[in-house]
NUMARLUM-106526 format. One record per residue (C-alpha): residue number from 0; residue in one letter; x, y, z. Coordinates in nm, 4 decimals. Layout:
+-----+------+----------+----------+----------+
:  nr : rest :        u :        v :        w :
+-----+------+----------+----------+----------+
: NUM :    A :        X :        Y :        Z :
...
+-----+------+----------+----------+----------+
This chain:
+-----+------+----------+----------+----------+
:  nr : rest :        u :        v :        w :
+-----+------+----------+----------+----------+
:   0 :    X :   3.5693 :  -5.7054 :  -1.0698 :
:   1 :    X :   3.7285 :  -5.3611 :  -1.0395 :
:   2 :    X :   4.0741 :  -5.4765 :  -1.1506 :
:   3 :    X :   3.9270 :  -5.6299 :  -1.4674 :
:   4 :    X :   3.7383 :  -5.3095 :  -1.5526 :
:   5 :    X :   4.0491 :  -5.0993 :  -1.5035 :
:   6 :    X :   4.2466 :  -5.3283 :  -1.7319 :
:   7 :    X :   3.9678 :  -5.3331 :  -1.9891 :
:   8 :    X :   3.8508 :  -4.9749 :  -2.0588 :
:   9 :    X :   3.6221 :  -5.0994 :  -2.3339 :
:  10 :    X :   3.4156 :  -5.2778 :  -2.0706 :
:  11 :    X :   3.3818 :  -4.9515 :  -1.8782 :
:  12 :    X :   3.2616 :  -4.7785 :  -2.1966 :
:  13 :    X :   3.0019 :  -5.0508 :  -2.2531 :
:  14 :    X :   2.8692 :  -5.0127 :  -1.9003 :
:  15 :    X :   2.8397 :  -4.6340 :  -1.9447 :
:  16 :    X :   2.6527 :  -4.6777 :  -2.2749 :
:  17 :    X :   2.4113 :  -4.9224 :  -2.1175 :
:  18 :    X :   2.3445 :  -4.6776 :  -1.8297 :
:  19 :    X :   2.2817 :  -4.3927 :  -2.0722 :
:  20 :    X :   2.0445 :  -4.6009 :  -2.2803 :
:  21 :    X :   1.8498 :  -4.7296 :  -1.9811 :
:  22 :    X :   1.5087 :  -4.5629 :  -1.9623 :
:  23 :    X :   1.4184 :  -4.4268 :  -1.6207 :
:  24 :    X :   1.0541 :  -4.4620 :  -1.5189 :
:  25 :    X :   0.8587 :  -4.1373 :  -1.5474 :
:  26 :    X :   0.7145 :  -4.0170 :  -1.2175 :
:  27 :    X :   0.3805 :  -3.8342 :  -1.2100 :
:  28 :    X :   0.4118 :  -3.4579 :  -1.1464 :
:  29 :    X :   0.0434 :  -3.3656 :  -1.1199 :
:  30 :    X :  -0.0920 :  -3.3384 :  -0.7653 :
:  31 :    X :  -0.3933 :  -3.5578 :  -0.8386 :
:  32 :    X :  -0.1843 :  -3.8243 :  -1.0146 :
:  33 :    X :   0.0503 :  -3.8351 :  -0.7152 :
:  34 :    X :  -0.1956 :  -3.8319 :  -0.4260 :
:  35 :    X :  -0.5437 :  -3.8920 :  -0.5680 :
:  36 :    X :  -0.5067 :  -4.1264 :  -0.8663 :
:  37 :    X :  -0.8308 :  -4.1992 :  -1.0414 :
:  38 :    X :  -1.0178 :  -3.8932 :  -0.9121 :
:  39 :    X :  -1.2786 :  -3.7625 :  -1.1552 :
:  40 :    X :  -1.2361 :  -3.4313 :  -1.3462 :
:  41 :    X :  -1.5446 :  -3.2966 :  -1.1648 :
:  42 :    X :  -1.3861 :  -3.3653 :  -0.8270 :
:  43 :    X :  -1.0619 :  -3.2001 :  -0.9431 :
:  44 :    X :  -1.2497 :  -2.8851 :  -1.0468 :
:  45 :    X :  -1.4340 :  -2.8749 :  -0.7138 :
:  46 :    X :  -1.1080 :  -2.9152 :  -0.5209 :
:  47 :    X :  -0.9349 :  -2.6381 :  -0.7208 :
:  48 :    X :  -1.2298 :  -2.3997 :  -0.6728 :
:  49 :    X :  -1.2317 :  -2.4651 :  -0.2980 :
:  50 :    X :  -0.8552 :  -2.4027 :  -0.2778 :
:  51 :    X :  -0.8959 :  -2.0681 :  -0.4569 :
:  52 :    X :  -1.1748 :  -1.9680 :  -0.2148 :
:  53 :    X :  -0.9570 :  -2.0474 :   0.0861 :
:  54 :    X :  -0.6635 :  -1.8492 :  -0.0522 :
:  55 :    X :  -0.8869 :  -1.5486 :  -0.1218 :
:  56 :    X :  -1.0384 :  -1.5731 :   0.2246 :
:  57 :    X :  -0.6944 :  -1.5759 :   0.3885 :
:  58 :    X :  -0.5940 :  -1.2644 :   0.1914 :
:  59 :    X :  -0.9119 :  -1.0845 :   0.2965 :
:  60 :    X :  -0.8597 :  -1.1760 :   0.6619 :
:  61 :    X :  -0.5032 :  -1.0452 :   0.6496 :
:  62 :    X :  -0.6199 :  -0.7207 :   0.4857 :
:  63 :    X :  -0.8897 :  -0.6762 :   0.7508 :
:  64 :    X :  -0.6388 :  -0.7294 :   1.0307 :
:  65 :    X :  -0.3975 :  -0.4606 :   0.9133 :
:  66 :    X :  -0.4073 :  -0.1130 :   0.7609 :
:  67 :    X :  -0.1365 :   0.0383 :   0.5429 :
:  68 :    X :  -0.0914 :   0.3986 :   0.6515 :
:  69 :    X :   0.0982 :   0.6861 :   0.4853 :
:  70 :    X :   0.2613 :   0.8839 :   0.7657 :
:  71 :    X :   0.3579 :   1.2525 :   0.7482 :
:  72 :    X :   0.4319 :   1.5416 :   0.9798 :
:  73 :    X :   0.2560 :   1.8759 :   1.0208 :
:  74 :    X :   0.4431 :   2.0976 :   1.2633 :
:  75 :    X :   0.5374 :   1.8757 :   1.5561 :
:  76 :    X :   0.2471 :   1.6319 :   1.5116 :
:  77 :    X :   0.2269 :   1.3069 :   1.3153 :
:  78 :    X :  -0.0692 :   1.2179 :   1.0959 :
:  79 :    X :  -0.1594 :   0.9376 :   0.8604 :
:  80 :    X :  -0.4285 :   0.8093 :   0.6271 :
:  81 :    X :  -0.4894 :   0.5062 :   0.4076 :
:  82 :    X :  -0.1937 :   0.4500 :   0.1753 :
:  83 :    X :  -0.4376 :   0.3331 :  -0.0937 :
:  84 :    X :  -0.5493 :   0.6966 :  -0.1236 :
:  85 :    X :  -0.1974 :   0.8099 :  -0.2122 :
:  86 :    X :  -0.1248 :   0.8530 :  -0.5807 :
:  87 :    X :   0.2311 :   0.9734 :  -0.5358 :
:  88 :    X :   0.4716 :   1.1701 :  -0.3186 :
:  89 :    X :   0.6163 :   1.4820 :  -0.4814 :
:  90 :    X :   0.8261 :   1.7909 :  -0.4320 :
:  91 :    X :   0.6090 :   2.0993 :  -0.4824 :
:  92 :    X :   0.6509 :   2.2446 :  -0.8334 :
:  93 :    X :   0.6203 :   2.6203 :  -0.8926 :
:  94 :    X :   0.2706 :   2.7373 :  -0.7911 :
:  95 :    X :   0.0263 :   2.9657 :  -0.9670 :
:  96 :    X :  -0.1959 :   3.1541 :  -0.7160 :
:  97 :    X :  -0.5720 :   3.1081 :  -0.7588 :
:  98 :    X :  -0.7698 :   3.4356 :  -0.7357 :
:  99 :    X :  -1.0366 :   3.4798 :  -0.4667 :
: 100 :    X :  -0.9296 :   3.1714 :  -0.2708 :
: 101 :    X :  -0.8637 :   3.1404 :   0.1041 :
: 102 :    X :  -0.5047 :   3.1173 :   0.2242 :
: 103 :    X :  -0.5135 :   2.7399 :   0.2703 :
: 104 :    X :  -0.5682 :   2.6941 :  -0.1053 :
: 105 :    X :  -0.2031 :   2.7429 :  -0.1894 :
: 106 :    X :  -0.2245 :   2.7417 :  -0.5687 :
: 107 :    X :  -0.2180 :   2.5285 :  -0.8799 :
: 108 :    X :   0.0828 :   2.3260 :  -0.9884 :
: 109 :    X :   0.1617 :   2.1767 :  -1.3277 :
: 110 :    X :   0.2446 :   1.8134 :  -1.2596 :
: 111 :    X :   0.3653 :   1.6606 :  -1.5875 :
: 112 :    X :   0.0930 :   1.8431 :  -1.7792 :
: 113 :    X :  -0.1817 :   1.7870 :  -1.5215 :
: 114 :    X :  -0.3039 :   2.0802 :  -1.3120 :
: 115 :    X :  -0.3125 :   1.9844 :  -0.9426 :
: 116 :    X :  -0.4314 :   2.2129 :  -0.6622 :
: 117 :    X :  -0.2092 :   2.2255 :  -0.3547 :
: 118 :    X :  -0.3964 :   2.2604 :  -0.0254 :
: 119 :    X :  -0.2921 :   2.3073 :   0.3358 :
: 120 :    X :  -0.4998 :   2.0935 :   0.5746 :
: 121 :    X :  -0.3292 :   2.2309 :   0.8863 :
: 122 :    X :  -0.6046 :   2.4879 :   0.9462 :
: 123 :    X :  -0.8612 :   2.2049 :   0.9700 :
: 124 :    X :  -0.6589 :   2.0627 :   1.2584 :
: 125 :    X :  -0.5971 :   2.4001 :   1.4304 :
: 126 :    X :  -0.2274 :   2.3884 :   1.3442 :
: 127 :    X :  -0.0013 :   2.6614 :   1.1991 :
: 128 :    X :   0.0029 :   2.6788 :   0.8217 :
: 129 :    X :   0.2610 :   2.4757 :   0.6347 :
: 130 :    X :   0.5366 :   2.6854 :   0.4776 :
: 131 :    X :   0.5068 :   2.5379 :   0.1306 :
: 132 :    X :   0.7695 :   2.6403 :  -0.1196 :
: 133 :    X :   0.9257 :   2.4868 :  -0.4293 :
: 134 :    X :   1.0792 :   2.1460 :  -0.3495 :
: 135 :    X :   0.8974 :   2.1113 :  -0.0154 :
: 136 :    X :   0.7138 :   1.7768 :   0.0228 :
: 137 :    X :   0.3536 :   1.7109 :  -0.0731 :
: 138 :    X :   0.1248 :   1.4103 :  -0.1134 :
: 139 :    X :  -0.0970 :   1.3735 :  -0.4185 :
: 140 :    X :  -0.4144 :   1.1923 :  -0.3136 :
: 141 :    X :  -0.7228 :   1.0702 :  -0.4936 :
: 142 :    X :  -1.0417 :   1.0366 :  -0.2910 :
: 143 :    X :  -1.3565 :   0.9719 :  -0.4902 :
: 144 :    X :  -1.3734 :   1.2433 :  -0.7552 :
: 145 :    X :  -1.1112 :   1.4612 :  -0.5868 :
: 146 :    X :  -0.7421 :   1.4675 :  -0.6748 :
: 147 :    X :  -0.5393 :   1.7236 :  -0.4800 :
: 148 :    X :  -0.1916 :   1.7657 :  -0.3372 :
: 149 :    X :  -0.1581 :   1.8033 :   0.0394 :
: 150 :    X :   0.1286 :   2.0135 :   0.1695 :
: 151 :    X :   0.3373 :   1.8548 :   0.4462 :
: 152 :    X :   0.6373 :   1.9495 :   0.6569 :
: 153 :    X :   0.7832 :   1.6007 :   0.6188 :
: 154 :    X :   0.6815 :   1.2693 :   0.4638 :
: 155 :    X :   0.7896 :   0.9961 :   0.7018 :
: 156 :    X :   0.6923 :   0.6452 :   0.5954 :
: 157 :    X :   0.4285 :   0.3998 :   0.4787 :
: 158 :    X :   0.3593 :   0.1711 :   0.7731 :
: 159 :    X :   0.1468 :  -0.1406 :   0.8199 :
: 160 :    X :  -0.0577 :  -0.0929 :   1.1372 :
: 161 :    X :  -0.2474 :  -0.3817 :   1.3024 :
: 162 :    X :  -0.6153 :  -0.2856 :   1.3258 :
: 163 :    X :  -0.6184 :  -0.4060 :   1.6857 :
: 164 :    X :  -0.3554 :  -0.1448 :   1.7786 :
: 165 :    X :  -0.5674 :   0.1520 :   1.6656 :
: 166 :    X :  -0.7149 :   0.3326 :   1.9655 :
: 167 :    X :  -1.0377 :   0.5338 :   1.9641 :
: 168 :    X :  -1.0223 :   0.9067 :   2.0257 :
: 169 :    X :  -1.0723 :   1.0142 :   2.3866 :
: 170 :    X :  -1.4294 :   1.1271 :   2.4481 :
: 171 :    X :  -1.3233 :   1.3706 :   2.7209 :
: 172 :    X :  -1.1754 :   1.7018 :   2.6047 :
: 173 :    X :  -1.1421 :   1.6149 :   2.2331 :
: 174 :    X :  -0.8602 :   1.7897 :   2.0520 :
: 175 :    X :  -0.9302 :   2.0551 :   1.7861 :
: 176 :    X :  -1.0009 :   1.8977 :   1.4499 :
: 177 :    X :  -1.1103 :   1.5683 :   1.6070 :
: 178 :    X :  -1.4111 :   1.5627 :   1.3708 :
: 179 :    X :  -1.1654 :   1.4650 :   1.0988 :
: 180 :    X :  -0.9824 :   1.1973 :   1.3000 :
: 181 :    X :  -1.0571 :   0.8231 :   1.3180 :
: 182 :    X :  -0.8275 :   0.7246 :   1.6042 :
: 183 :    X :  -0.4652 :   0.7039 :   1.7082 :
: 184 :    X :  -0.1837 :   0.4529 :   1.6689 :
: 185 :    X :   0.1844 :   0.4257 :   1.7537 :
: 186 :    X :   0.4554 :   0.5271 :   1.5108 :
: 187 :    X :   0.7976 :   0.4490 :   1.6550 :
: 188 :    X :   0.7920 :   0.6364 :   1.9870 :
: 189 :    X :   0.5260 :   0.8860 :   1.8795 :
: 190 :    X :   0.1476 :   0.8954 :   1.8663 :
: 191 :    X :  -0.0003 :   0.9048 :   1.5179 :
: 192 :    X :  -0.3436 :   1.0579 :   1.4479 :
: 193 :    X :  -0.5385 :   0.8817 :   1.1721 :
: 194 :    X :  -0.7259 :   1.1136 :   0.9379 :
: 195 :    X :  -1.0624 :   1.0594 :   0.7749 :
: 196 :    X :  -0.9319 :   1.2062 :   0.4522 :
: 197 :    X :  -1.2579 :   1.1897 :   0.2585 :
: 198 :    X :  -1.4452 :   1.3801 :   0.5291 :
: 199 :    X :  -1.1600 :   1.6274 :   0.5594 :
: 200 :    X :  -1.1606 :   1.7095 :   0.1889 :
: 201 :    X :  -1.5379 :   1.7386 :   0.1659 :
: 202 :    X :  -1.6144 :   1.9202 :   0.4918 :
: 203 :    X :  -1.2858 :   2.0936 :   0.5657 :
: 204 :    X :  -1.3391 :   2.3957 :   0.3406 :
: 205 :    X :  -1.0807 :   2.2645 :   0.0959 :
: 206 :    X :  -1.2950 :   2.2654 :  -0.2171 :
: 207 :    X :  -1.3605 :   2.6084 :  -0.3639 :
: 208 :    X :  -1.6991 :   2.6545 :  -0.5270 :
: 209 :    X :  -1.7333 :   3.0314 :  -0.4937 :
: 210 :    X :  -1.7724 :   3.2268 :  -0.8182 :
: 211 :    X :  -1.4596 :   3.4149 :  -0.9230 :
+-----+------+----------+----------+----------+
């Protein structure tokens, strides 16, 4: 009894040693050993492959249901495009003017040893030109073979937008530059215009191929 154990500490020590030496049964940790004992290796492989397919399918469905949009401001209007096209956000380094180029080709910048052309897309959208100067914001984008920096008045956010919340452009009285827009969405209390950036760069007179 308890009184005997208290009076005989050696007995307590013996009990502790016996407990320490007792071997606990090992429990299976593998899923198949726990829930499907005896299943064949072929069935295990089939089950694991099917699980991977389902996980990939769920990820694809989630990606199709949402779009990650980089949001920025030109003048008083908000615009956005696919965040996957963004390489980085920067402050504009000192610019070197490019001879014989239109005004919206703002110049070349040395970005850590790489020459990047800074462009102003505002003219494509019938907006006033961006007042780009050293340390003003810009977005370096890569679309296909093109890597350029886009001047902005303000870089706002990267936002996940449900695809179902994107509205088509109105067919009546389209706004200037609507050829380069894919639709609209909400950003806080404002309306955000989604850009077709690839079309804008290719057809928006932003690539200079005139001889100098």
